[in-house]
N, CA, C and O atoms as a GROMACS GRO file, in nm:
protein
  436
    1MET      N    1   5.086  -1.149   8.976
    1MET     CA    2   5.255  -1.148   9.028
    1MET      C    3   5.316  -0.989   9.003
    1MET      O    4   5.355  -0.941   8.897
    2LYS      N    5   5.313  -0.936   9.117
    2LYS     CA    6   5.359  -0.776   9.066
    2LYS      C    7   5.490  -0.762   9.059
    2LYS      O    8   5.551  -0.778   9.164
    3ILE      N    9   5.571  -0.729   8.932
    3ILE     CA   10   5.714  -0.749   8.952
    3ILE      C   11   5.753  -0.612   9.017
    3ILE      O   12   5.722  -0.499   8.979
    4THR      N   13   5.820  -0.645   9.112
    4THR     CA   14   5.888  -0.549   9.219
    4THR      C   15   6.034  -0.553   9.140
    4THR      O   16   6.062  -0.631   9.049
    5PRO      N   17   6.125  -0.447   9.198
    5PRO     CA   18   6.255  -0.456   9.163
    5PRO      C   19   6.326  -0.623   9.189
    5PRO      O   20   6.378  -0.696   9.104
    6GLU      N   21   6.310  -0.641   9.301
    6GLU     CA   22   6.351  -0.806   9.345
    6GLU      C   23   6.306  -0.896   9.294
    6GLU      O   24   6.366  -1.002   9.307
    7ILE      N   25   6.161  -0.892   9.200
    7ILE     CA   26   6.132  -0.996   9.102
    7ILE      C   27   6.211  -0.976   8.962
    7ILE      O   28   6.245  -1.074   8.895
    8ALA      N   29   6.235  -0.857   8.925
    8ALA     CA   30   6.307  -0.796   8.835
    8ALA      C   31   6.454  -0.847   8.817
    8ALA      O   32   6.514  -0.863   8.710
    9ALA      N   33   6.496  -0.870   8.941
    9ALA     CA   34   6.639  -0.927   8.938
    9ALA      C   35   6.669  -1.066   8.906
    9ALA      O   36   6.766  -1.110   8.843
   10LEU      N   37   6.533  -1.151   8.980
   10LEU     CA   38   6.533  -1.262   9.000
   10LEU      C   39   6.511  -1.313   8.830
   10LEU      O   40   6.574  -1.410   8.787
   11ILE      N   41   6.406  -1.225   8.736
   11ILE     CA   42   6.393  -1.297   8.625
   11ILE      C   43   6.537  -1.233   8.558
   11ILE      O   44   6.572  -1.316   8.475
   12ALA      N   45   6.618  -1.138   8.560
   12ALA     CA   46   6.735  -1.123   8.534
   12ALA      C   47   6.833  -1.244   8.526
   12ALA      O   48   6.893  -1.287   8.428
   13GLN      N   49   6.834  -1.292   8.665
   13GLN     CA   50   6.924  -1.433   8.712
   13GLN      C   51   6.887  -1.534   8.606
   13GLN      O   52   6.952  -1.582   8.512
   14LEU      N   53   6.744  -1.553   8.656
   14LEU     CA   54   6.707  -1.693   8.534
   14LEU      C   55   6.708  -1.712   8.402
   14LEU      O   56   6.695  -1.818   8.342
   15GLU      N   57   6.732  -1.542   8.337
   15GLU     CA   58   6.745  -1.517   8.187
   15GLU      C   59   6.887  -1.561   8.185
   15GLU      O   60   6.917  -1.654   8.109
   16TYR      N   61   6.969  -1.510   8.254
   16TYR     CA   62   7.125  -1.504   8.243
   16TYR      C   63   7.153  -1.720   8.214
   16TYR      O   64   7.211  -1.789   8.130
   17GLU      N   65   7.083  -1.743   8.325
   17GLU     CA   66   7.070  -1.916   8.305
   17GLU      C   67   7.040  -1.969   8.157
   17GLU      O   68   7.093  -2.056   8.088
   18ILE      N   69   6.933  -1.882   8.135
   18ILE     CA   70   6.872  -1.956   7.992
   18ILE      C   71   6.958  -1.929   7.867
   18ILE      O   72   6.973  -2.007   7.773
   19GLY      N   73   7.011  -1.807   7.882
   19GLY     CA   74   7.107  -1.773   7.811
   19GLY      C   75   7.221  -1.829   7.780
   19GLY      O   76   7.258  -1.826   7.662
   20ARG      N   77   7.284  -1.878   7.859
   20ARG     CA   78   7.432  -1.948   7.856
   20ARG      C   79   7.422  -2.076   7.835
   20ARG      O   80   7.513  -2.155   7.861
   21GLU      N   81   7.290  -2.116   7.778
   21GLU     CA   82   7.284  -2.277   7.753
   21GLU      C   83   7.262  -2.265   7.605
   21GLU      O   84   7.170  -2.333   7.559
   22CYS      N   85   7.323  -2.200   7.533
   22CYS     CA   86   7.359  -2.211   7.389
   22CYS      C   87   7.484  -2.261   7.349
   22CYS      O   88   7.592  -2.246   7.408
   23TYR      N   89   7.461  -2.328   7.238
   23TYR     CA   90   7.594  -2.411   7.180
   23TYR      C   91   7.534  -2.396   7.026
   23TYR      O   92   7.417  -2.393   6.988
   24ASN      N   93   7.658  -2.388   6.951
   24ASN     CA   94   7.663  -2.398   6.816
   24ASN      C   95   7.768  -2.525   6.762
   24ASN      O   96   7.889  -2.507   6.748
   25PRO      N   97   7.705  -2.643   6.736
   25PRO     CA   98   7.784  -2.760   6.698
   25PRO      C   99   7.861  -2.747   6.556
   25PRO      O  100   7.941  -2.830   6.514
   26ASN      N  101   7.824  -2.631   6.489
   26ASN     CA  102   7.893  -2.617   6.337
   26ASN      C  103   8.020  -2.498   6.377
   26ASN      O  104   8.090  -2.438   6.296
   27SER      N  105   8.022  -2.491   6.499
   27SER     CA  106   8.188  -2.355   6.505
   27SER      C  107   8.286  -2.486   6.508
   27SER      O  108   8.279  -2.607   6.529
   28TYR      N  109   8.381  -2.386   6.472
   28TYR     CA  110   8.543  -2.479   6.497
   28TYR      C  111   8.613  -2.357   6.552
   28TYR      O  112   8.584  -2.247   6.506
   29ASP      N  113   8.702  -2.369   6.646
   29ASP     CA  114   8.824  -2.306   6.681
   29ASP      C  115   8.938  -2.337   6.608
   29ASP      O  116   8.961  -2.457   6.624
   30GLY      N  117   9.008  -2.292   6.546
   30GLY     CA  118   9.137  -2.303   6.447
   30GLY      C  119   9.244  -2.309   6.579
   30GLY      O  120   9.331  -2.396   6.577
   31TYR      N  121   9.234  -2.210   6.699
   31TYR     CA  122   9.332  -2.253   6.758
   31TYR      C  123   9.361  -2.349   6.835
   31TYR      O  124   9.479  -2.369   6.863
   32THR      N  125   9.252  -2.437   6.890
   32THR     CA  126   9.224  -2.563   6.964
   32THR      C  127   9.211  -2.655   6.898
   32THR      O  128   9.243  -2.766   6.942
   33GLY      N  129   9.153  -2.636   6.755
   33GLY     CA  130   9.094  -2.776   6.677
   33GLY      C  131   8.948  -2.814   6.732
   33GLY      O  132   8.883  -2.896   6.666
   34VAL      N  133   8.888  -2.754   6.858
   34VAL     CA  134   8.775  -2.828   6.881
   34VAL      C  135   8.654  -2.760   6.808
   34VAL      O  136   8.633  -2.638   6.805
   35GLU      N  137   8.580  -2.854   6.753
   35GLU     CA  138   8.423  -2.830   6.704
   35GLU      C  139   8.329  -2.827   6.794
   35GLU      O  140   8.335  -2.895   6.896
   36GLY      N  141   8.246  -2.759   6.769
   36GLY     CA  142   8.143  -2.699   6.838
   36GLY      C  143   8.148  -2.601   6.936
   36GLY      O  144   8.256  -2.629   6.988
   37ALA      N  145   8.103  -2.494   7.004
   37ALA     CA  146   8.147  -2.381   7.146
   37ALA      C  147   8.001  -2.371   7.209
   37ALA      O  148   7.897  -2.384   7.144
   38ALA      N  149   8.008  -2.353   7.315
   38ALA     CA  150   7.911  -2.289   7.393
   38ALA      C  151   7.949  -2.165   7.403
   38ALA      O  152   8.067  -2.128   7.395
   39PHE      N  153   7.833  -2.078   7.425
   39PHE     CA  154   7.831  -1.940   7.424
   39PHE      C  155   7.693  -1.851   7.494
   39PHE      O  156   7.583  -1.906   7.493
   40ARG      N  157   7.709  -1.728   7.546
   40ARG     CA  158   7.588  -1.677   7.588
   40ARG      C  159   7.522  -1.586   7.468
   40ARG      O  160   7.578  -1.505   7.394
   41TYR      N  161   7.366  -1.634   7.475
   41TYR     CA  162   7.311  -1.550   7.373
   41TYR      C  163   7.289  -1.435   7.430
   41TYR      O  164   7.247  -1.429   7.545
   42PRO      N  165   7.318  -1.318   7.350
   42PRO     CA  166   7.317  -1.183   7.416
   42PRO      C  167   7.139  -1.125   7.411
   42PRO      O  168   7.063  -1.123   7.314
   43VAL      N  169   7.113  -1.083   7.554
   43VAL     CA  170   6.990  -1.036   7.554
   43VAL      C  171   6.967  -0.895   7.525
   43VAL      O  172   7.056  -0.815   7.553
   44THR      N  173   6.870  -0.858   7.477
   44THR     CA  174   6.815  -0.669   7.410
   44THR      C  175   6.744  -0.628   7.521
   44THR      O  176   6.647  -0.701   7.544
   45ILE      N  177   6.760  -0.528   7.603
   45ILE     CA  178   6.671  -0.474   7.681
   45ILE      C  179   6.648  -0.304   7.626
   45ILE      O  180   6.750  -0.241   7.599
   46TYR      N  181   6.558  -0.258   7.615
   46TYR     CA  182   6.556  -0.102   7.618
   46TYR      C  183   6.563  -0.053   7.726
   46TYR      O  184   6.488  -0.089   7.817
   47GLN      N  185   6.660   0.043   7.741
   47GLN     CA  186   6.717   0.128   7.873
   47GLN      C  187   6.805   0.218   7.858
   47GLN      O  188   6.912   0.221   7.797
   48ASP      N  189   6.715   0.337   7.959
   48ASP     CA  190   6.777   0.485   7.950
   48ASP      C  191   6.737   0.521   7.771
   48ASP      O  192   6.812   0.587   7.698
   49GLY      N  193   6.618   0.466   7.731
   49GLY     CA  194   6.583   0.532   7.623
   49GLY      C  195   6.659   0.468   7.450
   49GLY      O  196   6.647   0.504   7.332
   50ASP      N  197   6.716   0.388   7.503
   50ASP     CA  198   6.832   0.318   7.388
   50ASP      C  199   6.802   0.153   7.421
   50ASP      O  200   6.803   0.112   7.537
   51LEU      N  201   6.776   0.062   7.303
   51LEU     CA  202   6.848  -0.087   7.298
   51LEU      C  203   6.990  -0.114   7.358
   51LEU      O  204   7.082  -0.051   7.306
   52HIS      N  205   7.017  -0.192   7.454
   52HIS     CA  206   7.132  -0.236   7.508
   52HIS      C  207   7.133  -0.394   7.501
   52HIS      O  208   7.035  -0.466   7.523
   53LYS      N  209   7.289  -0.448   7.458
   53LYS     CA  210   7.256  -0.601   7.433
   53LYS      C  211   7.334  -0.644   7.596
   53LYS      O  212   7.440  -0.585   7.613
   54HIS      N  213   7.305  -0.706   7.672
   54HIS     CA  214   7.406  -0.774   7.757
   54HIS      C  215   7.455  -0.920   7.727
   54HIS      O  216   7.389  -1.008   7.670
   55ARG      N  217   7.548  -0.928   7.762
   55ARG     CA  218   7.628  -1.079   7.716
   55ARG      C  219   7.641  -1.122   7.897
   55ARG      O  220   7.645  -1.239   7.934
   56TYR      N  221   7.644  -1.060   7.947
   56TYR     CA  222   7.690  -1.107   8.087
   56TYR      C  223   7.559  -1.103   8.205
   56TYR      O  224   7.462  -1.042   8.161
   57ILE      N  225   7.548  -1.134   8.286
   57ILE     CA  226   7.429  -1.108   8.383
   57ILE      C  227   7.386  -0.959   8.390
   57ILE      O  228   7.467  -0.878   8.434
   58ILE      N  229   7.282  -0.924   8.355
   58ILE     CA  230   7.206  -0.780   8.388
   58ILE      C  231   7.230  -0.744   8.518
   58ILE      O  232   7.175  -0.807   8.608
   59SER      N  233   7.325  -0.627   8.550
   59SER     CA  234   7.374  -0.552   8.698
   59SER      C  235   7.262  -0.507   8.731
   59SER      O  236   7.220  -0.540   8.842
   60SER      N  237   7.174  -0.415   8.644
   60SER     CA  238   7.036  -0.356   8.724
   60SER      C  239   6.918  -0.362   8.604
   60SER      O  240   6.950  -0.341   8.486
   61ILE      N  241   6.804  -0.387   8.636
   61ILE     CA  242   6.711  -0.374   8.576
   61ILE      C  243   6.594  -0.335   8.631
   61ILE      O  244   6.560  -0.388   8.736
   62SER      N  245   6.504  -0.226   8.564
   62SER     CA  246   6.385  -0.202   8.677
   62SER      C  247   6.253  -0.290   8.608
   62SER      O  248   6.248  -0.345   8.499
   63PRO      N  249   6.157  -0.281   8.706
   63PRO     CA  250   6.066  -0.351   8.668
   63PRO      C  251   5.989  -0.321   8.542
   63PRO      O  252   5.923  -0.407   8.484
   64ASP      N  253   5.997  -0.226   8.511
   64ASP     CA  254   5.930  -0.126   8.358
   64ASP      C  255   6.041  -0.196   8.236
   64ASP      O  256   6.022  -0.182   8.115
   65GLU      N  257   6.130  -0.253   8.280
   65GLU     CA  258   6.253  -0.295   8.176
   65GLU      C  259   6.226  -0.435   8.146
   65GLU      O  260   6.282  -0.488   8.050
   66VAL      N  261   6.146  -0.498   8.220
   66VAL     CA  262   6.140  -0.665   8.234
   66VAL      C  263   6.051  -0.722   8.071
   66VAL      O  264   6.071  -0.822   8.003
   67ASN      N  265   5.964  -0.624   8.056
   67ASN     CA  266   5.913  -0.682   7.958
   67ASN      C  267   5.950  -0.614   7.801
   67ASN      O  268   5.869  -0.618   7.708
   68THR      N  269   6.054  -0.568   7.794
   68THR     CA  270   6.152  -0.498   7.685
   68THR      C  271   6.246  -0.642   7.671
   68THR      O  272   6.278  -0.674   7.557
   69MET      N  273   6.274  -0.699   7.748
   69MET     CA  274   6.404  -0.825   7.722
   69MET      C  275   6.352  -0.917   7.654
   69MET      O  276   6.243  -0.968   7.682
   70LYS      N  277   6.429  -0.951   7.549
   70LYS     CA  278   6.420  -1.028   7.432
   70LYS      C  279   6.561  -1.083   7.377
   70LYS      O  280   6.672  -1.036   7.398
   71TYR      N  281   6.537  -1.160   7.324
   71TYR     CA  282   6.647  -1.223   7.226
   71TYR      C  283   6.600  -1.210   7.072
   71TYR      O  284   6.493  -1.253   7.030
   72VAL      N  285   6.688  -1.150   7.002
   72VAL     CA  286   6.671  -1.141   6.864
   72VAL      C  287   6.720  -1.260   6.749
   72VAL      O  288   6.837  -1.299   6.748
   73PHE      N  289   6.650  -1.297   6.682
   73PHE     CA  290   6.686  -1.418   6.609
   73PHE      C  291   6.642  -1.366   6.455
   73PHE      O  292   6.540  -1.402   6.397
   74GLY      N  293   6.726  -1.290   6.412
   74GLY     CA  294   6.721  -1.216   6.235
   74GLY      C  295   6.596  -1.161   6.267
   74GLY      O  296   6.581  -1.126   6.384
   75SER      N  297   6.522  -1.148   6.204
   75SER     CA  298   6.340  -1.079   6.203
   75SER      C  299   6.296  -1.141   6.312
   75SER      O  300   6.203  -1.069   6.348
   76LYS      N  301   6.305  -1.226   6.384
   76LYS     CA  302   6.175  -1.308   6.505
   76LYS      C  303   6.247  -1.241   6.647
   76LYS      O  304   6.370  -1.231   6.656
   77HIS      N  305   6.180  -1.208   6.724
   77HIS     CA  306   6.191  -1.158   6.874
   77HIS      C  307   6.137  -1.255   6.989
   77HIS      O  308   6.016  -1.266   7.005
   78LEU      N  309   6.220  -1.317   7.061
   78LEU     CA  310   6.153  -1.374   7.166
   78LEU      C  311   6.147  -1.304   7.275
   78LEU      O  312   6.259  -1.267   7.312
   79PHE      N  313   6.049  -1.265   7.352
   79PHE     CA  314   6.014  -1.168   7.492
   79PHE      C  315   6.068  -1.276   7.569
   79PHE      O  316   5.992  -1.372   7.586
   80ILE      N  317   6.190  -1.284   7.622
   80ILE     CA  318   6.213  -1.388   7.756
   80ILE      C  319   6.179  -1.319   7.850
   80ILE      O  320   6.110  -1.384   7.929
   81GLY      N  321   6.199  -1.199   7.885
   81GLY     CA  322   6.126  -1.182   8.025
   81GLY      C  323   5.999  -1.176   8.033
   81GLY      O  324   5.951  -1.181   8.146
   82ASN      N  325   5.918  -1.164   7.931
   82ASN     CA  326   5.735  -1.195   7.959
   82ASN      C  327   5.741  -1.333   7.979
   82ASN      O  328   5.683  -1.384   8.074
   83GLY      N  329   5.828  -1.425   7.870
   83GLY     CA  330   5.807  -1.557   7.897
   83GLY      C  331   5.853  -1.649   8.079
   83GLY      O  332   5.816  -1.749   8.141
   84ILE      N  333   5.941  -1.551   8.095
   84ILE     CA  334   5.968  -1.591   8.234
   84ILE      C  335   5.882  -1.576   8.316
   84ILE      O  336   5.837  -1.662   8.392
   85CYS      N  337   5.841  -1.417   8.306
   85CYS     CA  338   5.710  -1.371   8.417
   85CYS      C  339   5.594  -1.484   8.395
   85CYS      O  340   5.544  -1.531   8.497
   86ASN      N  341   5.562  -1.518   8.302
   86ASN     CA  342   5.445  -1.628   8.258
   86ASN      C  343   5.482  -1.766   8.339
   86ASN      O  344   5.386  -1.831   8.381
   87ILE      N  345   5.591  -1.807   8.360
   87ILE     CA  346   5.627  -1.915   8.428
   87ILE      C  347   5.625  -1.888   8.586
   87ILE      O  348   5.570  -1.954   8.675
   88LEU      N  349   5.705  -1.768   8.594
   88LEU     CA  350   5.666  -1.778   8.757
   88LEU      C  351   5.519  -1.756   8.813
   88LEU      O  352   5.482  -1.788   8.926
   89ASN      N  353   5.434  -1.689   8.706
   89ASN     CA  354   5.303  -1.691   8.770
   89ASN      C  355   5.237  -1.825   8.769
   89ASN      O  356   5.159  -1.856   8.859
   90MET      N  357   5.272  -1.920   8.652
   90MET     CA  358   5.219  -2.030   8.660
   90MET      C  359   5.272  -2.150   8.784
   90MET      O  360   5.208  -2.246   8.828
   91LEU      N  361   5.403  -2.108   8.817
   91LEU     CA  362   5.447  -2.161   8.951
   91LEU      C  363   5.352  -2.132   9.062
   91LEU      O  364   5.283  -2.209   9.128
   92GLU      N  365   5.364  -2.014   9.067
   92GLU     CA  366   5.251  -1.945   9.167
   92GLU      C  367   5.122  -2.009   9.202
   92GLU      O  368   5.085  -2.055   9.311
   93LYS      N  369   5.051  -2.001   9.073
   93LYS     CA  370   4.934  -2.095   9.072
   93LYS      C  371   4.937  -2.208   9.097
   93LYS      O  372   4.846  -2.249   9.169
   94ARG      N  373   5.031  -2.297   9.055
   94ARG     CA  374   5.005  -2.432   9.053
   94ARG      C  375   5.100  -2.485   9.208
   94ARG      O  376   5.084  -2.595   9.261
   95TYR      N  377   5.179  -2.394   9.248
   95TYR     CA  378   5.198  -2.489   9.350
   95TYR      C  379   5.173  -2.428   9.479
   95TYR      O  380   5.211  -2.478   9.584
   96GLY      N  381   5.072  -2.259   9.464
   96GLY     CA  382   5.035  -2.226   9.592
   96GLY      C  383   5.151  -2.106   9.629
   96GLY      O  384   5.119  -2.046   9.732
   97ILE      N  385   5.247  -2.069   9.582
   97ILE     CA  386   5.383  -1.999   9.624
   97ILE      C  387   5.355  -1.876   9.586
   97ILE      O  388   5.263  -1.849   9.508
   98ASP      N  389   5.450  -1.775   9.649
   98ASP     CA  390   5.437  -1.620   9.635
   98ASP      C  391   5.577  -1.554   9.595
   98ASP      O  392   5.634  -1.482   9.677
   99PHE      N  393   5.628  -1.577   9.483
   99PHE     CA  394   5.762  -1.521   9.475
   99PHE      C  395   5.803  -1.398   9.550
   99PHE      O  396   5.910  -1.408   9.609
  100SER      N  397   5.737  -1.278   9.561
  100SER     CA  398   5.759  -1.149   9.640
  100SER      C  399   5.752  -1.182   9.771
  100SER      O  400   5.829  -1.115   9.839
  101LYS      N  401   5.669  -1.281   9.848
  101LYS     CA  402   5.676  -1.284   9.987
  101LYS      C  403   5.804  -1.369  10.015
  101LYS      O  404   5.846  -1.365  10.130
  102MET      N  405   5.889  -1.466   9.897
  102MET     CA  406   6.000  -1.564   9.925
  102MET      C  407   6.094  -1.444   9.914
  102MET      O  408   6.190  -1.454   9.990
  103GLU      N  409   6.091  -1.324   9.831
  103GLU     CA  410   6.204  -1.248   9.772
  103GLU      C  411   6.241  -1.166   9.902
  103GLU      O  412   6.355  -1.130   9.934
  104ASP      N  413   6.106  -1.139   9.979
  104ASP     CA  414   6.103  -1.044  10.103
  104ASP      C  415   6.168  -1.108  10.217
  104ASP      O  416   6.238  -1.038  10.291
  105GLU      N  417   6.148  -1.264  10.244
  105GLU     CA  418   6.234  -1.361  10.312
  105GLU      C  419   6.383  -1.340  10.305
  105GLU      O  420   6.465  -1.335  10.396
  106ILE      N  421   6.397  -1.329  10.176
  106ILE     CA  422   6.565  -1.370  10.176
  106ILE      C  423   6.650  -1.220  10.200
  106ILE      O  424   6.768  -1.205  10.234
  107LYS      N  425   6.545  -1.116  10.168
  107LYS     CA  426   6.609  -0.996  10.222
  107LYS      C  427   6.610  -0.945  10.343
  107LYS      O  428   6.671  -0.844  10.377
  108LYS      N  429   6.532  -1.024  10.420
  108LYS     CA  430   6.524  -1.029  10.560
  108LYS      C  431   6.637  -1.056  10.645
  108LYS      O  432   6.684  -0.997  10.742
  109GLU      N  433   6.682  -1.205  10.555
  109GLU     CA  434   6.824  -1.260  10.627
  109GLU      C  435   6.921  -1.197  10.614
  109GLU      O  436   7.027  -1.234  10.665
   0.00000   0.00000   0.00000
């Protein structure tokens, strides 16, 4: 699968869905008395010569930046952009689909 601007945007949307599924059961909100909190895990991307943290959906990403998307856990890094690319490639092979072609169809509508 070639990572086009449309595929890069799809990867950014998928990353947002993954990143917003974080939960810390050990947190406590002193104002409401609620224990545990859901939060959006920040994704770091190398853009325009610098590292940028995104806490919301990534508004703009180029195909070249996808492989720099990562979650940083202390000294460990999870390259989420590459992971999502691997999943999309696996789905294309397994089910005989073409995400680029599907994105072109959406663009035509």
